[in-house]
N, C-alpha and C positions, 0 to 999 in steps of 0.2 A: 504493500500500500504506500502510495506517494505521500511523503510528509513535507510540509513547507519549511523552509528556513525562516528564521526571524526576519531577515532582510526582505524575503518575498512577502511575508505577512505584513510588514510595514508598508510596502508599496500597495498591496491589496487594500489595506485600510485607508490609505490616502485616497485611493480611487473611490472607495465606498463613501467617503466624506465629500466627494465632489471635486477633489483637487485634480486639475487637468494639466498643470505644469508646475515646475519647480526650478528656482534659480540657483546656480552654483557653479563650482569648478571641481572636476574630479581630483582625487588625490589618494595617497596610500591608505589613510585611515578610514576612508568612506568607500573604497572600491567594492567592498562587499555589499554596499547599498546601491552603487552605480550599476552593477550587473543586473539586479532585479529591475531597475529602472529601464535598462536597455531592453530587457525581455518584454516589458509592458509599454514600449514606446508608442504603440498605437492608441493607448488609453491615457497616458500621462507623459508629457513632453519635458525633456530635460533641456533647459535653456542655459547653455554654457556662457557665463559672463567672464570678462577679463579681470575683474577684481571683485572679491566677495562683498565689499562695501556696496558696490553697485547692485549686486544681487539682493542684499537686504533692503536697500532703498527702493528697489523695484517691487519687492514683496510688500513693503509697507504701502507704497503708492497703489498697488493693485487692491489691497484691502480697503484703503480709503475710497477708491473710486467705485468699488463694487459691493462692499460689505462682506465679501467672501474672504476666506482664509488665504493669506499670502504665505508662501512656503519658500524657504531658502535652506541651503545646506553648505557645509564647509568642513574641511579637514580639521583635525586637532591642532592646537597651537596657533600658528600664524593665521590660518584660514578662519578659525573661530574668532580670533581677536579682530580681524577685519570686519566681521559682521556687526560689531557692537554699535557703530554709528547709526546704521540703518535700523537696528533694533531699538535704539533709544528714540529715534524718530517715531517709530510705531508706538512705543510706550507713551510718549508725551502727547501724541495726537489720537490716542485711543483706537488703534487699528489692530484687528486680530491677525497675528502672524505666528507661524510655527517655524522655529529654527532647529534643524537637525545637524548636530556636529559629531564628528568622529572623536575618538579618544584612543590613547594607547591601550594595548590589550589588557584584559582584567588582571592577569598575574604580574603585570609590569607596573601597575598603578602604585605610586608612592616610592618609586625607585629613582626618580629624576631621570626617566628615560628620554630618549630623543623626542622632541616636540611635546613633552608632557607639560601641561599647564593645568592649574587647578580651576577647571572650567565651572565646577559647581559654585565655587566662590565668586568667580568672575561674572557669571550671569545672574547672580542672586539679586542684584538691585534692579536689573532691567526687566526681569520676568515676573509674570503673575503665576507661572507654573514652571518649575525648574527641577528636572529629575534626571539622574544618571540611571540608565537601564543596566541591570546586573545579571539578567538571565533571559533566555529566550521565552520562558513561560511568563515572565513579568511583562514583556513588551506589549502584547495586544491591549491589555487593560490600561497600561500607562499611556499609550498612544491615544486611545479614546479620551482618557481623562485630560490629557494635554490640550487636545483640540477643543473639547467641550469647555474647558476653562478659558482658553483664548477667546472663544466666542462670547461666553457669559460675562467675562470681565473686560472685554475689548482691550486686550493686551497681548503681550508676547509670551509664548510658551516655548521652552527650550528642552530638547531631548538630547542628552549626551550619551553616545553609544560606543563603548569600547570596541575595538576593531574585530575582536573574535566573536562577539555576540551575534551579529547578523548571519554568521555562517552556521550557527547551531540550529538544529531542528526544533520546531515548536511542538511540544508534547501535548497529549490530550488533557493533561492537567492544567493547561493554561486557562486563566480566568476569562470568561466570555462576558462582555459588557456591551452597552448600547453604543451605536455608532452614529448618533444624531444629537443635535442640540435643540432645546426647547426654548421658544421665545415667550415673553409675557408682556401684557399691557399693564403699566403701572400708573394708577390714578392717584393724584394728590388727595390728601384728606379734604373732605367737604368743608370743614371748619376753616381750614387754611385758605381755601378758595373764596369763602365768604369774606374773610378778612381782607384779601386782596381786592375783592369787589368794592368794598367800602372805601379803600384807599384810592382806587381808580376814580370812583364817582365823586370823591371830594377834590380831585385834582383839577387844576385849570390848564396846566401845561404838561400833559403826559408825553413821554418819549419812550420808544422801544429800542433796546440794544439786542439784536438777534445774532446768535452765533452758530457754530457747527451743528448743534443739536436741533436746529429748526429745519435743516435740509429735509425735504420730503413733505413739509407742512406749509407750502407756499400759500395755498388758498385759505387755509385756516388763519395764517398770520395776517394776510391782507384783509380778511373779513373783520378780524379783531381790530386792526389798525383803523379801519374805516368807521367802526362802531364807536371808538373812543377818540377819533380825530387825532391820532398820534403819528408823527413822522417816525420812520424806521431808519436806524443806523446799523450798519453791519460791521461785525468784526472781520478780520481777514479770512479766517476759516469759514465764516458765514457768507462770503462773497458768492453771489449767485442764488442765495435763498429767495430773493425777489429780484426782478430785473433792475439793473442799475439806473435806468431812466424811468422807472415807474414813478408816478407822481408822489408817492409816499416815501420814496427812498432818498436819503441824504448822503449815501455813500459811506465810506469808512471813517474810523475814528483813530486819533493818535497821530504820530509823526507821519504816517502814510495816508492819513485821512483827508477829509475835506474841511474847508472853513465853515460851511453851513452846519456840519455835524457838530463841530466844536462849539459854535455859537448857540445852537439849539440845546446842547447839553448844559451849558452854563445857565441857561434861562429856565430849564425844566424844574417843575416842582414835584414830579413823579417819574421815577425811572423804573422801567420794567425790563429786567434782564432775562433773556430766554435762551437756554442752551449754551451758555457761555460762562467761563470763569475768567473774565477779562482782567489781564494783569496790570494794565497801565491806568491805575485808578486816579492818577492826577488829571485825567481828561474827563472824569465823571463829575456830576454835580456836587457842589460843596454842601448843599442843604436841600435835599429832596427826599421825600418818602420813597422807599425802594422795595420793589417786589422782585424776588429771584425765583425763576422756574428752572429746575434742572432734574434730570433723571437720577442723578447721584446726590444724595443728601449731603455728602461730605463737601461738595462744592458750594453749597448755599451759605452765603456769608463768609466764605473762606478768605476773600480779599477785600471785601467792602461791606460795611454794616447794612443790614436789611431790616425792614419792618414786617415783611411777610415772606415766608419761604414755602414754595410749592414743590414738593419732592415727587416728581412723576413725569410721565411722557408729555412733551410739549404739545402735541396734537390734542391730547385729551384735555389738558389745562386750557388751551386756547378755545376749544369748542365750548367748554363750560362757561368760561368768562364771557365769550361773545354772546352766548344765549342769555346770560343773567344780568350783565351790566346794563345800565340805562344808557341809551344812545346820547352821545354828547352833541349838542346842537351848536355850541360855540366853536367855530372852526378858525378863529383868528390866529391862534398860535401855529396851527398846521399851515394855513395859507401864507403866513409871514415867512415860514421856513421854506415853503415851496418856491416863493419868489427869490429867496436867497439862493436856492439850488439852481434855479433857472439862470441867474446871473453867473454863478460859479461855472456851470456847464458852458456858457458862452465864452468865458475866459479860457477854459480848457481847450475849447475848439480853436481859438486863435493860436494857442501854443501848438496844437496838432497840425495846423495849416502852415506853420513857419517852414519855408523852403530854403532857408539859409544853410550854408555848409561850413564846418562839418554838420552832418545831419543831426537834428535834434532827436533825442530818444522818444519824445512824445509823438513825433511824426512816424516813427517806426511802428508804434502801437496802433496809430490810426490806420496805417496801411494793412497791418495784420487784421484789424477789425473788418476791413473791406474784403479780405479773402477767406476769413474764417466762417465756416457754416454754423448754423444755429445750434447744432448738436456736437460741435467740435470738442475735443479734449485738450485742455490747456495745462501743461505741466510747467510750473513757474519756479525758477531758481530763486536763490536768496541774494539780496543786495539791492542796488539801485533799481534793478529790473523789477523787483517786487513793487516798488513805489510806482513806477510807470504803469505796470499792469493793473495795480489796485486802483489807480486814479483814472487811467485813460482807456482801459478796455472795458466797454460797457456790456456786461453780461446780459444775455437773454436766457437761453436754455443750455448754454455750454457747461461742461464739467471743468472744475478748477481744482487742481491738486498742488499742494505746496508743503514744505516742511515748516509748519506754522509755529510750533512751540520750541522745537530744537533749533529751527532756523539754520540748518546745515547747508553750507555751500556744496554744490555738486548734485543736488537732488533733481534738477531739471531733466537731464537726459535719462536717468533710470526711470523716472516717472513716466516719461514718454514711451519707453519700451513697454512698461506695464500697461499703459493706456492702449497701445496698439494691439497687444495680446488680448486685453479684455474686450476691446471694441474694434475688431479688424475692419469693419465697414465704415468707421468714422474717420474724419480728419483728426490727426493728432499732432500737436505742436509741443516742442520744448522751447521755452523762452528763457534764455540764459544771458548772464553777463559773461565777459571773457574770463573772469576769475573763476566763477562757478563751473563753466563748461570745461575749463582747463583741468579741473580736479577729477572729472570722470570721463573725459573725452575718449579714452581708450575704448570704451564700450560703444562708441559709434559703430565700430566694426561688428558688434553684436547685432545691431539693427540690420547691417548689410548681410551678415551670415544667415539670419533667419527671415530675410526679405520682409522687413517691417518698414514700410514707406512713411516714416515720420518726417516732419520738417523741423529742423533745429534753427531757431533764429538767435543769432549771437549779436548782442549789443556790445560792440568791440570799441572800447575807449582806451585800451592799453593801461588800465588802472584797476585797482580794487577801489572803485570810486566812492562807495559808501563810507569806507574807512577814511579816505581822504577828506570827505566832508565832515565826518565826526572829529577828526583831528583839528580841522579848521574851526569848528564850532567850539572846541575846547580852548581855542586861542593859540594852538600850536602850528608850527610849520609842517606841511605834508612831508612824511618820511616813510619809506619802505613800501609804498603803494604802487609804484610803477611796475608794469608787466611787460615782459618780452614775449610777444605772441608770434606764432606762425601765421601763415595765410590759411585761415580755417577752410576756405573754399577749396584750395588745393589739397588740404588734408582730407576733405571729404572725397575727392577724386582718387587720392592715393589709397583710401580704404575701400574703394569700389562703389562709392556713392556719387552724388551729384553736388557740385558746389557753385555758389554764386557769390561773388565779391561785389559789394555795393559801397561806392564812395561818393556817388553823385545822387542828389535827391531825385532826379528824374528816372533813375534806374531802380528805385526802391520797389514801387508797386509792381512793375513788370517782372522783377525777379521773384517776388512772392507769388505772383500769378503763375509763373512757370513752375515754381517749386511744388505747389499743391497739385499740379497735373502730372508730376513724375510718379513713376511706379517704383522708384528706388528711394532710399533714405537721402535726404538733402540737408545741406547746411547753407543758410543764407547769412553770410558774414557781413554785417553792416558796421561800417566805421562811423561812430557817433561822437558827438561833442563831449569831451572829457570835462569841460568846465560847466556843464549844465548840472547845477546842484539840485538834489531832490528836496527842495524846501518843503517843510511841513505846511499843511493847510493854514495853520495859525502859528505864526512865529512868536516864540517866547522871548522876553527881554533878555534872558541869560544867553540864548542862542545868538541874538543880534550882537550883544556885547562881546561874546566869545569870537564871533566871526570878525568883528572890527579889530579885536586884539590880534587875531591871526594876520590880518592884512598889514597891520603896523609891523609885526615881526617880519613878514615877507619883505616889505619895503626896506627895512633897515638891515636885515641879515643878508639879503641877496643884493643889496646895493642898487635897488631899482629906482631910487630917487636921490637927487642931490640936494643936500641941505643948503639953504642960502647962507652966504657969508655973514658972520656977525659984524 
């Protein structure tokens, strides 16, 4: 009678859980897992990445985009260590991810053997479930428990498997458990919703701050906002919850946000936070009654004092409140902020139409908007590019994925790989700065190898530009931010893809139009103005003073001005 090895059982269980691909790189301590993957390649695809960090970032992005489990694998020691950055991204953004790592053989553990690292301890902080498998009989139950926990707690599960275990046969004494996860609807307590109702009805100037937890509840949110005449401000992970140009939307908040959202927040007398644990509390009202709705009770009041907390599903809470609150007839506060937003969008439009050279980053985003379809997937890297996309790309029904809480450079390209695998029929863009793209650019060949026709838009200013701006705001002279870049368009061609180099404004839109029609991965390398600072929607006095101090330092230290004779 044929008996399965533990490695074969692992792969079978992944397939039963609906996993159809896994990111990783083969190596000695996981070869006994790679072989069963090879045998099952018609049911589960192994996506070979060029760096394990890219694999973990792709797994995290896949989970964020789809809600399904993202899976990555790596060898013991260096490979497992490389996974950490992507796994922390998944942890902080609440994405279900399974990491399967190799380890030295069982009888060598504790001997300081080649590539032996204490992975149990290393993964302890990042994981909601972290287990070393020590027998073939233990494996099936632990795999199910790991995946179930990743889904239930929306986090990272790690399985460390010594190299000999996958080769052992799974005996009949192995524990059999369920291979599915159960969802639940969580409703806030009725007394808490009544308390929130009273606060809302007493308010004259209510405002909504909507985050990642409101995705999928667009209609419920808009109905609620209309009922209480409240403008909606979006966190960065919440971008796309409602269309950016919807009459109730004031855009983002904070250093990457809009001036209307800042002004509306300062005037509000009632703040309703939904599905967000917004960290930048300095941008929230100083004196407003606050209601916080979140599926996780731990997040309520965690960063900002609240008067009512609703622990439960955002959709359920919004539906109840919309049904029970008295409609607000006074629309003055809403209309005042709608007028502000109209003026703000007109200013943005002027920036986007600027045809000067070097090309303004805002103009690149405008051109991207013209070629991006309504359901496109946008994987956005970290840095100045985040600001330009947050402010100037006006979402309708596109998907937007980013490393929001960890804010790790290099997430753009892996996110696009995951996006194209998840949605092969959709347009998929990676929008990156040159610094972020440079960190993971080796995996552009992964897109070529697996015939994933993504479009990478690189805003190339030969600088780590956001850090340059931060240094200047501190009053310092820019240092250590210049980058030596290759021609990214030629790099695309060297990898087997298609490249377009854009240095003139008139070539921008035509290049993007050509790129989206290609059946190969493309890089559109756009040389942009390095001096275009990502100024916040509302400039603080300290920022203005710091920037002035920087300019004085520049003049005197670089000898850019001559002092008049005494």
